[in-house]
N, C-alpha and C positions, 0 to 999 in steps of 0.2 A: 503493500499500500504505498502509496505517495501524496501526503498531508500536505495541501495547497492552502488552506483556510483555517483560523482560529476564531472563534468566537470567547472572548473575556467578561467574565461576569462576577461583577462586584455590588454590595450593599448588606442585607443582612448574613446575604450565603457569597460563600466565593468559588469561583470553579472556572476551567477551561474546556473546552470541548472544539476538536477538529476536524475538518473535512476533508475528501479527498477532491470533492467539487462542489461549486457553487450551487448547483441545485438541493445537493443534502444540507447545506446549511441554510439555506432559504427552507428546504420543510422542517428544519428542526425550527426555527423561529416562528413558524406556524403552530405546527403541532408540540411542539415541547417546552419553549420559552411560557406559554402562558401556565403551564403546570407549575411550573417554577415562583411565576408572579405569583398564582395564587397558594401557594404554598408559603413562601419568604414575603410576602409583600413586595415593595415595589424594587427594582433591582436597574442597576446600571449597567450598558453590555458596550461593549467596544470589539469592532474587525477587525482582521488585518491578515495580511498574506504571509505565509508559511515560505521556506526556501527552497521546499519540495526534498528534504532529504529522505533518504532508503536506506537499508539495510545492506554495509559493506561500506558506507560515505564515510568519512572524517568528519568530525564536525568539536566545536567548543560550546559550552554550557554556561548559559549566564550565572554570573558567583562563581564560576572556578578559574577564571582568568584566564592564561592562555595552554591552558592545557589542550594537549589533543586526544580528542577520544575516537575509536570505530565502533560503529554502529555494529552488534551483532545479531541482534534479534529485535521483536517488537511483543510488547505484551497490552492486553484490553483489563484496564481498571474495572471499567464501565461504559454505558452504551457511548459512544463518542468520546472515550476518554482513553488516551493511548501512549503509553510510554515507551522508550527506546532501551535497551539492555545495552550496555556499553562493554565493551572491550575489560573496563576496571572492574566489573562484575558489579554496577551500581545501575540504576535505573534512574533514568530520567523523564518526566512529560516530554511531548515530543514539540510542545510551544517551548522548552526551555533550550532547544538545542538550534544550532545555527551553523549555517555553511562558514568554514575558512576562507576568509579571503587572500 
């Protein structure tokens, strides 16, 4: 899977959701966003593009400085919440990993 979009949610609930395409993201906004609002009240949403990392790519992780990691596998935490398993043995949310420039 190559994730290209992320929705960050903040307020009484904080999370991030990643998507492989714009249509999946839009469906989440229509179908799942109202459920979060019903449960947690008003929430703030921000949308962003992801670098499209995939298994085998090298990456940096926000908060880890210049450390370089190889993505070795993918883990699913819950619907639309994924993480990369790194060669360090750590698992990081997809949205925290970025391409080496």
